[in-house]
N, C-alpha and C positions, 0 to 999 in steps of 0.2 A: 539435365536442368537442378538449378537453385532452390533447395530444400524448399522458398518459403512460397516459392512461384509453385510447388505440385503440389504442394498442403492448400491452399488455393483453390489451387483447379481439381484436387480431389475433392472439394466441400462441393464448388459447384456441380460436382456432376452427379453428388449426390441428393441436389437442390440449390434450388437459386438462396441468393442469401442478401442477408440488407448489409450497408456498406460498416455494421456494430458490430455485426453476428462474425466476418467476418475480421476484425480486432480480435474479438477473442479466438479465435483461432487459431492465428497466427504467433511468435515468437521475436518480430521484431519491434525495433522501438516505431514510432508513428511517425517521426518526420520520412523513414526510408519506406513505410509501409502505404502510408500515399504517396511516393515517389514509384518502388512497385505497380501499385493501380495501376496509375497510370499505364507507364509503360507495357501492361501487359493489356491495355486498350490498345494504343497505338500498334504493338505486336499484332493485335487482330485475336486476340488469346478468350477477351472479354469482352462482353457491352453491359451499359447501363442507361437500358432504355429509360429505367421509371426512378422506381426509389429500392430496390431489389439488381442484383450482380448477375450475371448471369454464365455459362461458357458458350463457347462459341463453334462450331463443325472445327473450324482449328485448334483450337480448346479439346474438342474428346481425342483430335486424332494422336497429336500430340503426346498426351496420357496413355494413347491403346498403343504407340508408338514403345513405351514404354513401361507397361505392360503394369500400369497404375491403376486401380480401381477406385471406385466410390471412397468417398472418406468416411470408414466405420464410427458409430460411438462407443468410445471405450473407458470413459470417466466411470470411478465409481459411482453410484447411484445412493448408496446409504450415506457416505463424507463427503460426498466432492472435494472427492480428493485433501482434505485437510486431516485423515488419520487419524482421529479421535473424532468422537459423537456423545454430548448430552446426556445424561443419565441423571437418575435421583436427584442435587442439588443444585444441581446444572440447569436442568429443566426448568424448577423452581425461580431460581436466576433470569430465565427465558422471558418468562411468564410476567416478571416481576418489573425490566427491564421494556419489555413492550409496550406497557403503558407510561415508563418515565418518559422514552426516550422523544418521544411529540413534545413536551415539555422545556427541551432547552433551547437553548437559546438560537437564533437562524445562524447557521454556518456564512463566517465574512470574506470578500475574496482578500481583503486587505492581511491575512494571516495565512492566506490558502488552504483553507477549511474545505474541508471535505470527508465526512465521520461516512465510518463502515459501516456495511446491511448489520443487522439485532444479532444476525445467525455468526458473523463473524463476527463479532464483539466477544461473545459470549463460548465461542471456538478458540475465541485468542485464554482465555480466562482456562478451562480444560488441557487447551497441550502446556499452560501452563505447570497445572496440577498433573498432569500425567511425566509430566519431564523433573518435577522435584524443584519447581522454579515458587511454588506459590505457597503450599503452608508452610508456617515457619517464617519465613523469608520477609524480609529486608522491603521493598518495592518501590524505588524511585519512578514516578511518571515524567518525562520533560514533554509537556501539552499532552492534553486531554478533554478536545471537543468531541469525539467517543463517548469520553467518558467509564472506562477503562476500568477509571478508579472505581469509581462506585461499583462495576460489576465485583471488582477484586473484594472489594468491603463484604459487599452480603455476602458471600462464604463464609465469611468468617477466620478465615484459614491463617491469612499475614499478622506478621507479627507487628508489622509498623507498614503503612503508603505514605509515599511522598509526593505531592505532585507541584510541577512549575509549571505557569502557566499567563501567556501574553495575555490574553483576553481577561479582561478585567469584569465581565459580566459572565463569564464559561466559572470562573472562580467565585466567585458569588454564588454563582445556580449549583457548582460540586462539593460548596460549604454546604448551602443551606441543607442539600440533602444527608449527609454526613451526617450533620448534626441531629437530624429525625427521623435516623436509621439506628442512631444511637454509639455511632463507630469511633473504637477504642484505638486510639496511636491514629493517628486521622489526619495528616495536616495537607494543608492548600496553600500556595502565595500568589502570588503575580511577578512575574519573569520573562524576563525580554533577553534569551536566548545569547544577542549580541553583547547583552555586559554581561563583565567580571560572574565566574561562576559561586555563590555563595561558598564560601569557607567553611559554618558551619553541616556542610551539603559534603564533604569530601569526604574519602575515603570509609561510606557508611555504609552502602546498600549490597542486599546478595543478587537483585535481578535486578536489573532498566526496562523499559517501554517505552519506544518511541518510533513513529511516526513521519518522519524528515521528510523536509521538502526535498529535491534529486536536485536543483544545483552542485556542483562541485564540493565548491564554496560551503553554501548550505552545511552540505551533509558532514562533511568534515566537522564545522563546524558542532553540530547536533549530537552526532555520535563524539566529539571531542567531553562535549560537556560531560552527556551521560558513563564516558569513561572516569571523567573526575568523580564520578559517583560511584562508582566501585569500590567494593571493600577492599579487593585484593586476588589474588592467585583461587580460581574456583566459580567466581561468581560470574555469574551471567549476563549476557543482555537481548534481548527483543528486536528488531527493528523490520520495518516494509519497505523494499525498493523495486519497484516497477521494471518490466520490458516494455514498455509504454512510453515511460519520456527517460530510459536510462539506457544507453548505448552497453554493447557489449565492451567497445572500450574503457565506457564513463567502469562498469562491474569491477574492469580490470585495475583501475587508480582506486576507488575504493578496497577493495580487499586487499590493495598494497599498502594503503592506508590500515585495515584491522589488523595486518601484520604489522607493522611498523607498533603497534597499539598495545602490543602481545595478546592478539585475539587470535581466537583459533573461532575456524566456521564448524560447528557441527552436523548443522539444519537449514538446508532450502528448500521452502515448501511454496510448490509453485503455483501458483494464481489462491494462495490462499486466503485473500481478501477480496474481499470487494464492497462497493460506496457505492453512494448513495446520493449521485446527484441530478440537481432539478433535469431533467434531459430535458422538456421542453426548453426552458431557459438560455441551457450550452449550446441547442442547437442556433436557436435564435440570437446568442451574441457570436464575438466574436475572437474565439478561437482560434488560432490556425488550422484546428486539423479540420473543421467546419468549412474556416475561406479559401485553405487551401484542397477541399476536395471535389477530384474532378469529373464530377457528376453529382445529380442530386440528390441531396440527405432528409432524411426524415428522422422523425422526432421517436428512440430508441423508443419500444416494448418494454426492452428489465435493460438492468446495470447491467455494462459492460464494461468498466474505470477498474481494474483489479492489481494487482499487485503481488509478488512475491513476499514470505516473511524468512527473514532469516531469526535465525540462531547463534550469541557467540559467547567463546567462554574463554576467561582469564587462564593462561596458561604459567604466567607470572608475574609478578607486580604491572598493571595498567599504565598506561604509561601514555597520557594525554598526548596527543598532536601542538608541537607546534606551528602555530598559524600564526605568516606575515600580518595579516590581515584581517578585519572584522568586516561585510559583504553588507554597505549598504545599500537602500532604494528595491525596488524590482531587479534585480540583477542577483539579487539573493533569491530572489524565485522564477525566475524566465534564464532560461540559455536558447542558444537552437534547438535541442534536444526536446521542447517543453512545447510541446503540441496540443497537449488539453491542462492549459494556465494564462492565463490570460495576459497579454507584453506590460 
């Protein structure tokens, strides 16, 4: 039996699950997941009578034949698989950001914005500190609707923080708080990744952070801009990449691009980042994940959209990709795998 089908059936043997719960438990991209659920319903392995999916007697029989039991909870209860915990100053930053985040501008679909949870935000900073990529380092952030730059600034550890952001509302918001908190060596400017990279920012930074769009053209452009900012050998970068809107075939292409840019993958942290989507609005909108669902979809009770966090390091002089053209319009944000992005 195929691995994802086996895991879904094992989860349903343990208890009925909502559509959203099953998404978090499997490892296929969303277009494949929707097709697999439809296939399993047609095969009589699962049923979807209301807002929850249930295993059928035929599904139980199939698991018993392969000696597979109910899914066991094994995620680390302390760090939720993030590998780090916030302590000391990072707990203070958590409390500060909890007060600040509700004041930021409302996310815009125009820029495909979807901020991460507070816990994820602070864990990013803790991880960067733990890996030696924060203290005394020059940080470059390409896009920052999560306000990672402010959380990093509150530590007082980076030598410099530079943010480039396409949304002028966020530029003003970040600048206001940087001044209010008295950050030194903190710079923010309006910049669209589709424009030529500013020459004064080239080959200057020790650490970059970006949460890019996941079309192939889009992510190649985002990471290329960050590579242009990298100082040289030993510089590092962090970026998010989902399994939900990026197939393994797309992962393969992205990883080949990383190697071409003289970057090596040092870490991939599974489901490190969890996102704060407007759950009710999502269900009422025309996202393919909702419109293509083969059953009744409820409003999620908790956040369900996650991404893996990559850490990469330059093993030689970083080499930006030579891109043939700059993507425009919604094709920059949307492809056939973008089931949680508006067409």
